[in-house]
N, C-alpha and C positions, 0 to 999 in steps of 0.2 A: 583136312589137309588142304594145301594151296591148290593142288591139282583138282580135287573134288569141288572146291568152291568155284574154280575157273570153269569146270565142266557144267556146273549148275547154272552159272551165268550165261554160258553159251546156249544151253538148253532153253533158258528163259527168253533170251533174245530171239532164238529161232522160232519158238512158239509164238512170240509177239509178232513176228514177221508173217507167219503163216495163218494165224487165227485172229478172230475178233470176237467180241462178246456182244450178243444181242439181248435185249430185255424182253421178257415175256410178261405181259400185263393182263391180269384177269379183270374183266369188266362185265361179262355176260350176266352174271347172277349176283353181283355185288352192288352195294349202295354207291360206292365210289371206286374207280379203277385203282388197282394195287399191283405193283411189280412183285411177282412171286419168284422169278428166277432170272439169272443171267446164264446164257447158254453159249458155249464156245462153238463157233462155226468156222469153216475154212474161208479165208478171204477170197479165194479164187472162185467160189460158187456164185451163181446168179442170186439175185434177191429171192426169187421164188424157191430156189434150192435151200437157201438159208432159212426161209420161213418154214418150209417143210421139215427141215432138220430140227428147228426149235419146237415145232408142233410135236414131232415124233418123240423127242427127248423129254417132253413135259406131259406125256401120257403114261399112265400106269398100265402095265401089261401083267407082269408076274410079281413085281414088287414096286414100292413107291418110286415115282419118277425122280424124286429129289436125290435118289441114290445113283442115278445114271452118271456115267463118266462125262465130264465136260459141263456139268450142271452145278451152278452155285445157288443154293437155297436162299431165298430172300424173304421168306414168310416166317412168322412166329408160329409156335405150336408144333405138334408132331405130324400133322398131315395137311394135305392141300389137294383139292380136286384137280383133275386133269384139264388141260387146255381144251377149249371147245369153241364152237361157232359163237361169235360175238366178242371173243377175247382178241387181244392185240399183241403185235410184236414190233418193237422199235429197232430199226437197223440204221445206225448213224442218226440222222435227223428226220428220217422218214418212218412214219407210223403206219402199219398195215393192220387191217381188221380181218379176222378169219370169217369167211362167208360160207354158206352151205356148199358151195363149190368154188374153191380158190380163195383169193385174197383181194381186198380193195385198199386203196390209199385213203387214209383218214385225213 
């Protein structure tokens, strides 16, 4: 119906205003860096909070992280390791590397 389509468009616009996607790049154990996920994070968060959200959402606890809400799987195959030290997250045009404690700009 027209009402449903209008509501869907409003929901999509609202989501676009409140959220952004960051790229999670696995590089720690790979021959070449590879984007494994796009993760939705709230725009209002600090970069550190966005990084921590992306890290948390791409770690397996009880089931595969690629099933987490707000995560778009970008890898082939049925499984992918969790994000760890040495991996990276791209926020806008700034790339961050996961360190043993915290994050550094690459």
